[in-house]
Structure formats: structure tokens, C-alpha cells
N, C-alpha and C positions, 0 to 999 in steps of 0.2 A: 504494500500500500504506500503510495506516494503521499506524503502529508507535510504541509508547512507547519512549523512549530507555532504554537500560540504563546504569545507573551503578554505581560501586563501592558496596557496602553500607557503612553507617555503621560496622559492626563491622570491616570490612576497612580502612577509612581510619583508624580508631582504632588498630588494631594496627600499621599501617604507620608511623604517627607514633611510637608507642612503640619500635618496632624501630629506626627511624632515629635517634632522639634519646636513647635510653637503652640500657643493657645488659640486654636482655630475656633471661629464662631460656630454656633450650633448648626446653622443651616449648611455650612460647609462639611461638618462632620456627618450630617445625614446624607448629603450628596455622595460623600466618600463611601459610606456604608452601602448605598445603592450600587455604586460602581463595583465595589468588591463582590457584592451578591451577584451581579450580572456576570462578572468574570468567573466566579465559582460555578455558575450555571453552565457557562460555555465549556468549562473544563469537564463537567459531568457528562455533557453530550459527547465530547471527545472520547471519553472512556466507553460510552455506549457504542460509538462507531467502531472502536477498536475490538469490541467483543464480537462484532458481526462480520467485519471485513478484514481481509488479509492482502490479497493481490488484485491487480487490475482495477484498482479504485484510486482516484485522486481526490484528496481533500485539501481545500484551500481555506485557511483560517485568517480572520482579521485582515481582510483585504479592503484597503481604503483607496477608492478610485474617484476620478472626477471627469466629467464630460460636459462641455458647453456651460461651464459655471456651476453645474450641479454635482455635489459630492455625495458619495454613497459609501456607507460602512457595511461590509458584508461580514456577518458573524461566522457563518460556515457555508461553503459551497462544495457540495459533494457531486463529483462527476462520475457517472456510471453509464457506460456505453455512449449513446448519443444524446443523453439527457443531463442537464445541469439542475441539480436540486439545491434551491436557495433557501437557507434557513435563517430566520430571525429568532434568536434564542431569548426566552423570557423566563426569569427565575421568580415569577410572581408567587406569592404565598397567601392563602386565604380564599375567601369567597368573593367572586366578581359577577357582575351582571353586564351583558353586552347590550349597549344602546347604539343608536345611529351615530357612527363616527367616534364612539368613545367607549371606554370601560368604566364602570363605577363599582368601587368596592362597597360592600354592604354597610360600611361605616360612613359612607357618603363621599369619600375621596374619589376624584375623577382623574382619568388618564386618557390620552389620545389613543384610539384603537391602534394596536401595533401593526395591523394590516395596512394602515396608511403609509407607514415607513417602509413596509415590505414592498408595496406596489411601487413606491418611488425608487427603491433600489433596483427592482426588476426593470423598470423603465430605463434607468441609466445603463444597465447591463445590455439591454436590447439595442440601445442607441450606439453603444460602443462596438458591439459585434456587427451591427449593420454597417457601420463605417468601414469595417474590415471586409465587407462583402461576404460575411459569414451568416448562415442561418442556424440559430441555436434554439432548441426547445428548453425553455426555462420553467421549472415547476416550483413556485414559491410557497413556503410554509412558515407560519408562526408556530414555533415549537415550545410548549410549556413544560419545562423540565422538572419542576418541583412537584413531588408527589402529593403535597397538601394543597395544591391549587384546584379550585372548583370554579366552573364557569356556567352561568345560567343564561338561557335565551339565545344561545348560539344557533346558527343555521347549519344544516348539514353541508351546505355549499361553501361555508366559510373555510379559508385556508388554514385551519387550526389543527395542530396535532396535540391532543391532550396527554397528560402523563400516562394514562392507561393504554394509550394507542401507540406509544413510541416503539415498544418491542415488535409489535405486529408490523408497523411501518418499515422498520429496518429489516425485518425478516423478509418482507416482500421484495425489498430492493436487492437483498442478497441473492435472491433466486433469479435475478435478471442476468442477461448476458452482459458482463461488465467490461469487456475489452474495449479500449478506446481506439478510435480510428486515428489515422495520421492527422486528419483535419481537426479533430477534437484536441489532440495533443498540441497542435499549433495554437488553437484558441486559448488553451490553458496557459501556455507560455507567454502569449501576448498579454493576457490578463495580469499575470504575475509581474510583467515588465511595466505595467501601468500603475503599480503600487506607489502611492505618494506618502510622504512622511507626515505623521501626526505630531511631530515634535513642536517645541516652542509653545506649548500650551501654558498660558499664564492668565488665568481668568479667575480672580478672587475678589471678594468685596473689600479686602483690606490690603494695604501696602505693608510689606515687611522689610525690615533692615537686617543686615547681617548679624548685628548684636542681639536681635530678638530670638535667634535660633539657639536651641540647646545644642551644645557641642558633645561629641562622643561618637563611638562606633555603634551603629544600629544593624540589626539583622535585616538583610534585604528581603527576607520572606515574610516575617511577622512584625518588623519594625520595633522590636524590643531593644532596649539598651542593655539588657542583661546578657552580655556577650563576654565569654571568657577567652582570653588570648594566651596562647603558648608561643614558643619561638617559631613554630611552623604553621600554625593554623588558628582559626577562631571558631568557637562553638557556641551556638545560641542555647542558653539555659532554659528558654521557654519552649521553642519548637523543635530543638534538636538539630537544626541546620549546621553544617560544617563547611568551612571555606578556607582556602589557602590564604595566607597573608597578602599575596599578590592580588587575589580576587577581592579581598577586603579593600585594598587601596583602589582598585579599579572601580568597584561599586561606589565608593565615596567620591571619586573624581566625577563619575557620571551624575551623582546626586548634586554636587556643587554646580555642575554645568547646567542641569535642569533648572535649579533655583536661581542661579546668577549667570545667565548665558553671556553677559557682557564683561564679566570679571575674568582677567587672566588667571589661569590656574597655575600656582607655583608650589614648590615643595613646602614652604612655610605655611601657605594657606591650607594645604591638605593636612599638615601636621596640627594646625590650630583647629581645623574642622573636626578631627577625630580626638580632640582634647589631649594631644600628645601621647595617645595610646600606641601609636606606631611611630617609631623614632624618625627624626629628620634623615638620618643616615639611610634607613631602610627605604624610605620614600624616594630619596634622591637616587638610590640604586635602581629602584623600579622604573623611575622616569628615564633614567639613562638607557635602560634596555627597552623601554616602551615609550618613546617620546610622544608628547601630545602635539599633534599637527594643527 
């Protein structure tokens, strides 16, 4: 199975750093929780796909593309045979009612119906492939991954895959002829080449200064400061993550660059950012072998 790796979005990583190192406003914390929940739902669907497919299947994750000024974020694109299965993954939890153009939680909270975004993404894909003089069959779905999700008043024609339908849906796809034609492989490669960067996200309701940030080493997985350092590696005491010291330095260089993209990254800056937990000498040695361009 050919599969593109799923990574945390730039936006999610940015907000995780803000939340770990500053006093983030409540609204921002809630937004971060929603992003994390969405990412976890996407990872769960990745695992379900791996259970059912091995060969002759191409999976494209987190594809951000743009056409004629319209940008589309594709959660998962599963290519089987001559068909492109487009998935908008939702990790909603609780009871919802479908209304015209929107979802309403039974507590009164309202959301834009996810099929609106799905149709927009499908349209962008169709326009892109049409520009390449390619005809592609795209089957779009909103897939609700959370087992505790319930939806009332949905129509049988809605492009929804409910939690109890996921296994049956994937089993049905598995039984199809999955070999990709040369034309389909060409389209997949073109789509991957159209990937645009989602970096330089900086959209918060508060301005932050360097001195506002708590300094120290944080775990790149769970953002805990409870990280033990030995001469060769770092180990998170909260989630059990283990990283080489070089990886720790690299992760914190990336973090500084996300938060302060216009600030030159120097040995002393990195040393201060990690609160002197990695020595200047070790950082300088790393930068000598891995220069920042």
C-alpha cells in the first residue's frame, strides 16, 4: 500500500506550543482541543484503512491544494482502481440533528453541515483534473469516526458514513479490483506535486513576546515539560516518548521558527529557549553538522 504519512498540521503545532508555553485564552484552548480531536480522528481512520488494505491501494493524506483562488484541504483520498474516494473525517461526539445546511447538537450548538466543505473540495479536485484533461470518478464521503456519534434526520442519499457503517464500507472497497492504471498513477503524482504549504500560520487574538514564553524542553508528542535528559537521549515522563538529543535540538529549532519566523536562529537563542538544558557546546556541534539555511 502506497501511503503518504500524516503529520500534525502547522496550525496544530503552532497552537500546541502557545498553549504549553504561554497563558492562552480560553477560546484558543478550545480551538486547540478541536484540532487535536480532529487529528486523532484522522489517525483512527488511518488505522482502519491499514486493517483492510495491503497492496495496490494508494492513500493520500493531508493534501492541501489550490485552484483558481480556491483552497481545499483533503483529509484522506483513497485511490482504488479507477475511483478516487474522498473523505472528510469528523470526530464528532454526541447526538446531532441534520437540518438544511447545518448540524445542530441537541444542546443547541450549531455547525455548518460538513457536506458543504466536502462538495467544495470535490469541486476543486474536479477542476484540477479537468485542467489536466483527465476524467476522474470522485466519490465523496463525510466519515464519522467516533463510535459515540449519533445523527438524527439524515437522508439515505446523504454522503455520510456513520460509525457502524465504516467496516462494511471498507470491506466492500477491499473486494474491488484495486490495481491502478498508468493514467491513475499519473493523476496521483500530479496531485501530490500540487501540495502547497500550510506553514506560517499565525492567527491568534493576542500578541506574544519572546519573554512571555516559558523556556525549557517540551515533549513534541504531548507537550509536557516533564522530560528527563541523559547524555544521549531525552525521555518524556508523561507519555513515554524517547528522542535523541539531536532530535530534541531539531524539534526546538522548528518550534522557534514557527513562533518567531523572522528571528535569526542562533546557538545562544536555542540554548536560552531550552533553558540551558542542552549545552551551548552540544548545540553548536549540531548546527555545525546540520547548518540552518
